[in-house]
MARZATI-845887 format. One line per field, with one value per residue: z, x, y of N, C-alpha, C, O in turn; residue in three letters; residue number from 0. Coordinates in steps of 0.2 Angstrom, whole numbers. Layout:
! residues N
n_z: (Z,...)
n_x: (X,...)
n_y: (Y,...)
ca_z: (Z,...)
ca_x: (X,...)
ca_y: (Y,...)
c_z: (Z,...)
c_x: (X,...)
c_y: (Y,...)
o_z: (Z,...)
o_x: (X,...)
o_y: (Y,...)
lumke: (ALA,...)
pavex: (NUM,...)
***
This chain:
! residues 101
n_z: (386,389,394,410,409,397,398,407,410,402,412,424,420,419,433,439,433,438,451,451,447,458,466,473,484,492,498,491,479,482,484,471,464,471,481,496,507,511,501,490,494,494,481,476,483,477,464,465,469,457,448,454,451,437,434,438,433,434,431,417,409,400,402,415,422,419,426,439,440,439,450,460,458,463,455,454,465,479,480,467,459,463,459,445,442,446,438,426,427,428,415,407,410,405,391,374,364,349,340,332,327)
n_x: (672,686,703,710,722,722,714,718,726,740,748,744,749,763,765,763,774,785,783,786,799,805,805,793,794,787,792,804,798,791,801,807,796,796,788,778,777,763,756,760,755,741,739,742,732,720,723,722,708,703,707,700,687,687,690,679,667,654,649,644,642,649,650,646,656,667,663,663,677,683,678,684,697,697,694,681,670,661,647,645,648,637,626,628,628,615,607,611,606,593,590,593,582,572,560,565,561,554,550,540,523)
n_y: (535,544,539,544,550,556,566,575,591,599,605,598,585,589,592,579,572,579,576,562,562,568,558,557,565,578,589,591,594,605,614,614,621,632,636,634,619,616,622,614,602,605,607,594,586,592,588,574,572,577,567,556,560,560,547,540,528,530,542,547,558,570,584,585,578,587,599,593,590,602,609,600,604,616,627,631,638,631,635,640,629,620,627,628,614,610,618,613,600,602,608,597,589,595,594,595,608,607,617,615,618)
ca_z: (390,388,400,414,407,390,400,411,406,402,419,428,418,421,440,440,430,443,457,450,446,464,470,478,489,492,501,486,474,484,483,464,462,474,485,503,507,511,494,485,497,492,474,475,485,472,458,467,468,450,445,456,447,430,434,440,428,435,428,410,406,399,405,423,424,418,432,445,440,440,457,464,457,466,450,455,472,480,478,460,457,465,455,438,441,447,432,420,428,426,408,404,411,401,384,369,360,342,336,327,330)
ca_x: (675,693,707,711,728,721,709,722,729,747,750,743,754,770,766,764,781,790,783,789,806,807,804,787,795,783,796,808,794,789,807,807,791,797,782,778,775,756,754,761,750,735,739,742,725,716,724,719,701,701,708,695,681,688,691,673,663,646,648,645,641,656,649,646,663,671,661,665,684,684,677,689,703,697,693,674,668,656,640,645,647,631,621,629,626,608,604,612,602,586,590,593,576,566,560,567,556,555,549,534,516)
ca_y: (539,544,538,549,553,560,571,580,597,599,607,592,580,591,591,572,570,582,572,556,564,570,552,557,570,584,594,593,597,612,618,615,626,639,637,630,612,616,624,608,597,606,605,586,584,593,583,567,573,577,560,552,562,558,540,537,526,531,549,546,564,574,591,584,577,593,603,590,590,609,610,597,607,622,632,633,639,626,637,641,622,618,631,626,607,610,621,608,594,605,608,590,585,598,591,599,611,606,622,614,620)
c_z: (389,394,403,411,400,392,404,407,407,409,424,427,420,429,442,438,435,449,457,450,453,469,475,483,488,494,495,480,475,483,475,461,465,479,492,502,507,504,489,488,494,485,472,477,480,465,459,466,461,447,447,452,440,429,435,434,428,432,421,406,406,403,413,425,424,424,438,446,442,447,462,463,461,461,451,463,473,478,470,456,457,460,448,437,442,441,426,421,426,419,405,405,407,394,379,365,353,337,331,331,328)
c_x: (683,697,709,717,727,717,713,725,736,750,750,748,761,771,767,771,786,789,786,797,809,806,798,788,792,787,801,804,792,795,808,802,792,791,782,775,767,753,754,756,743,734,738,735,720,716,721,712,699,702,702,688,682,688,684,669,656,645,650,645,647,656,649,653,667,669,664,673,686,683,682,696,703,696,686,673,662,649,640,644,640,626,622,626,618,605,605,607,595,585,590,586,570,566,562,561,558,554,543,528,511)
c_y: (538,542,544,553,557,566,577,585,596,600,602,587,582,590,584,570,573,578,566,557,566,564,553,562,577,590,596,596,604,617,620,620,632,641,633,623,612,618,618,603,598,605,598,584,586,589,576,567,573,571,556,553,559,551,536,535,528,538,548,553,568,581,590,583,583,598,600,591,598,611,606,600,614,628,635,633,634,629,638,634,619,621,629,619,607,613,616,602,596,605,602,587,589,595,597,602,611,611,621,616,616)
o_z: (389,400,400,411,399,388,404,401,411,411,428,431,422,431,446,442,437,453,462,454,455,475,481,488,484,491,494,477,471,481,473,456,463,479,493,497,503,503,486,484,492,482,468,474,479,462,455,464,459,443,443,450,437,424,434,429,423,430,419,400,411,406,416,431,428,427,442,451,445,450,466,468,461,463,448,466,468,475,468,452,453,458,444,432,438,438,422,416,423,416,399,401,406,391,380,364,351,332,327,337,330)
o_x: (685,694,709,717,731,716,711,727,739,755,754,751,765,776,771,775,790,794,790,800,815,806,798,784,794,787,802,807,792,794,810,804,789,790,787,772,764,748,750,753,740,729,734,732,716,712,718,709,694,697,700,685,677,686,683,668,653,639,655,648,650,660,653,655,671,674,667,676,691,687,685,700,708,696,684,675,659,645,634,640,637,621,617,623,615,600,601,604,591,580,587,584,565,571,560,557,563,555,541,527,505)
o_y: (533,543,549,559,562,570,583,584,592,597,601,584,578,588,582,566,569,578,564,553,565,565,550,563,581,596,602,601,608,623,625,624,637,647,629,622,608,615,616,599,594,602,596,580,582,587,573,562,570,569,551,549,556,548,530,539,528,539,549,554,570,583,594,585,584,601,604,592,599,615,609,600,617,634,640,628,632,625,636,633,617,618,627,617,603,610,616,600,592,603,601,583,586,594,602,598,613,611,625,615,617)
lumke: (MET,LYS,PRO,TRP,HIS,GLU,VAL,LEU,GLU,ASP,GLU,ASP,LEU,GLN,PHE,ILE,LYS,ARG,LEU,VAL,LEU,ALA,SER,GLY,SER,LEU,LYS,GLU,LEU,ALA,GLN,GLY,TYR,GLY,VAL,SER,TYR,PRO,THR,ILE,ARG,LEU,ARG,LEU,ASP,ARG,LEU,ILE,GLU,LYS,LEU,LYS,VAL,LEU,ASP,ARG,GLY,GLU,ILE,GLN,ASP,GLU,TYR,GLU,ARG,LEU,LEU,ARG,ALA,SER,TYR,ALA,GLU,GLY,LYS,LEU,GLU,LYS,GLY,THR,PHE,GLN,THR,LEU,LEU,ALA,ALA,TYR,GLU,THR,ALA,LYS,GLN,LYS,PRO,GLU,SER,GLY,GLY,THR,ARG)
pavex: (0,1,2,3,4,5,6,7,8,9,10,11,12,13,14,15,16,17,18,19,20,21,22,23,24,25,26,27,28,29,30,31,32,33,34,35,36,37,38,39,40,41,42,43,44,45,46,47,48,49,50,51,52,53,54,55,56,57,58,59,60,61,62,63,64,65,66,67,68,69,70,71,72,73,74,75,76,77,78,79,80,81,82,83,84,85,86,87,88,89,90,91,92,93,94,95,96,97,98,99,100)
***
């Protein structure tokens, strides 16, 4: 499993860098991005959830981690996430057809 910082997108890394340079001030960060404080707070909350998913050792499956991280970021609606995850789990449980008769 790759370390969390190697899995994050450039946009996430830039957000973290700007947050650190703003001394952790979400108000200053919001001004820098030209958005409201609640927008920055939501972005940070989603990034925190994404990091939690990426950092979990119990999720070894790369596809599942990607699904969970996308959901945490708000890129997937809850229903879509649940449907994709359920379909993936079902597909994993089916034995592979070897094509031999």
